[in-house]
Steps between C-alpha positions, in 0.01 A plus 500: 500500500617858423488620863714208612759579223506862619556404861783257392663778300488731792652246730779415256574871450508573873721187569740616225524852628544374854785272399670766302471746794620238744803409284594863458464576871703183596784582254515852629509380858747212485659521151476290184756240611329408832156510341619240249628286788159518666328405167745202465406381850129526410568309166689231701206455734254466209736258311542287810125485557450407138755220527324365801162510328639320200660228702183445696284510188706235319492280808125537531428412139743209505340362823156540335619299195663210692203485751249462217705319228773284668379160607757242399858466383427533128225756500369559142303803614823688541535485131224758485593733785766715306243548223245632753743741654618632168148542371401694810816721457433550134142613545608729798759667282284524191175630652600671826859625461466543114875541464790266416686418824775327301843427648519697825865596495493585127206727553684683778802548275276628219318740731832646617643542150197594296222614726667734751472229767122519470322175601128482509303495823390138447862391507493561877273200545406321169806271486447386858148387422585348164811308611321368805257298280764397255750376750252368758332278240839366390636731232873437469615857569618714788346776703806728533469677162133587567585625848789705353253656251251555776767682713607700205147597424450616855821706479404651171148610611614623830762715325233632256261568787754739650602654162859374510731546201631216281813433709299461823225288350757272342673471837157417664437240236830336576415525871180317448665230292777462764244481778298243304791277435646548844168436664412191288831328574581669843820610325544876525858503350394305199198733460723800479758344282223385266413867417864569423561201278167437332322831507831674416462764767821701551646450849544837670463629856166662389367159408660238732343628827133504375558151332634360826221649707231353264665155493558486871142625584338255264708212631409600860129498406528141365704387801217630727217335316672186359747415774882525543598191303658556155376299206754218530659579833456158661761309296838340572771658284833320479811708554674633184788292378768624260515147345148553364608818314544337158149349523347841581676636186332217294169574674527868395548395137216242524255753657605758238377266223186408700433872519551529124254214447244663726543846341488394132229236574283768657535728205427214259182396676379856535567563132323178383203548737480864389412389152165365638253797484206338685563544875261221594669250269834607632368441855370156408820396337739648761299379799462148363868453446584667827259276695653195340847603589401576863327164529823323382737732689332634816800733589382718207183594699506861619806681618694186604646620826384182676692304248818700557448441878473126440828492303684714746392292802556166325135387476549351154211262536261799517661664197345256248221349703154528343636459149413199277877490423543339848366179347840466339645434851695680773849453373760748373406492135135579550607786719745636240236467228241679712753775593603555138126515401445778750792696359391470140125548548512788752570748217201375310271505802597862590459626145167328452363647822561860397420459133174315578383807694656459846699767693827428667872551488821296452658554840366182650540293179866593476549407866333169457684429181828587660439295807396192293790557262753516788351195664520315168860596442607379845288183466657407175852576625452290817333215316802454281743538787705790353507695829270504811332844495219614736152491335369777717779744417486442129119528501526837681782637282328380184210733581737794485651377179174482304355814643820697412494361149130554431487851642857606424520600860779316686500734803127469559519124476799477728343705789151359444609142547728592795203681675220243438717201612726661758772365280764762532766240567457409134561850379817403309335224291191713463712780355697259276196315352287817459789673318586197271134447412458872409815492295388172324159626391651836413691325214162434329257755637596857565173582676291338764159340475360839622698747293530349154151613382583857595860484362372388164282815482759728635311575813729345762664720756848408612767618736669676196390861557506598128284208391262554786444866407456412135241230592299749705514755221213476245535597133181700495654735757787598279332533160482854360218569258529868422652445162346623160438209268563552136400287192752329280337651187478861638713759315807657654311820530236336715782364721642857541151616613485222754851588628387866546222399729690233698727543800669154435793435266383149369194409307358142462410399149199280424366341193138458360425227765630727782788270549823668606764459236763757589592827672620844387765671704513877502883505490498291182280729295591834647727596206214445256228686686562832313523344156142563383565339163458154656188583710263347245732256318639308800305265715548423869592135423797634314652675801396266776722233662430162648534490884788272620234304701130502590364441842193291539228618744521156658887514559614512864741768610792267513447429122462879435831568663665217302375664177644840608827341598535313161406795288657782703182704403365786706143460389314181376137479374240288662260303283195279574449250213697729268281805605684800631451559873773743608865538579722406786804700585806422713444818702151397582602158606782644720250737664254230582774263599625746776151553618426126527843437663417752776156349525611149579829555681516422875718713720 
């Protein structure tokens, strides 16, 4: 009704004005720096609460599924549960959210580089709801990317509420992501490092304090509501032995190739499933295969943290119980076959979950894949008697290896595994395996599973300041359009008249189809301008020149700068499907570059 809309508009206006007045008053009272610290504390609280809600929601849905579906060792009803969760998620996203949630981390990176760190309001809650159904019903994905997107969405919208600038909003986005990761894993150091390695935030004194506050606050919230125990704290870790060092090196190489398999396998499945246009057929196909895989390999169900706990605590019989493969027996070879199957099919299960319509991330899948890979590596080694190595240690370190390779984030993986397992005594092998895995996959893939889609479009921010600024610049902001266009078949006299009315010294030339074919430079024709004998006998096409390069309206700024560098030109024309749009000059680029550099630089 109209009167309700009017009241709603009044409330929104009043709230906006109050928030702006409050922000201005607070900044005047305590200063910008301390106000940002207060906001980071608030973002940390919200992110921690969101992490708690997500953990409880997933547990509630999972309990509901098993209480209603699970009844025997080989429960065929569990073949359907992932399909139910994905369908609920798909309908929720399509009809309620009405937006593509996509890959959470990639969406954060895209928002920072292309949308002024602007995330929509629904990002503060939508991923929590969607991933709860997906994971709780058995989707083979993780909750950490959704909670990172949720925290980032909270930070972005809190920053916009108080009218913060791009630098501050970006920092609050990073604070939310750090809080989400720190809270989800109870790992504040890993949460902070995550923003530096994966979100490419520059480490400065202006950023490190808010990041730490958010991560610590969110972790404290989850400790309060979920208890003091870390995810895998109750395990026995064998002391580090120098004699095992060569096998840790081999494990690093092995997990590097496992990471490569997971990364490329994920891209392949997404590309092939993307060819299917009907979302319901995609759901049927993906859910059917996913359900079958989970039925054969139960460790593929959900996040898989229980499976990692079983391997770390030596409960091997629980690892592959409930699978028809146990009919092969309980010996070493069935166990090796089952473990290899989990490694191979985890990539497919994760990809099918998201492409079929589910919402989730790759944090938990990479941890499960790494743990199983490390366990498999040690199991094979011990079975053939090459050297007796501890299964628990290699399971734990393998988690760091695959995570480092998949995410191209060795520091995040090192500290995350150390924090969630209390495994700091294995810091040396963690560092070794994570580094070697990262170097191994780096020989084949320059970018991580999160960053490659953006890198291919030239939208990825990096720690290289020049590239970062160019990525943040947009071509439409540097195009100049106040040039007088002349026709190729115009006479020289008409050109002189156009020059007399223009304040610019170059003139784009178009043909009968309005396509740009050349340019006239004032300096090139100055000596002919007073020769009236050629006014009616010479055409513009006879005095024009071909530009050394054309800039497409779809080019990114890095491509634009490459064209300026290769041609040594000062001005280059911009075209859209051969149609003239305007010109870009070096002076304009440098001016905007300096402004953007000031806009994004932290003190």
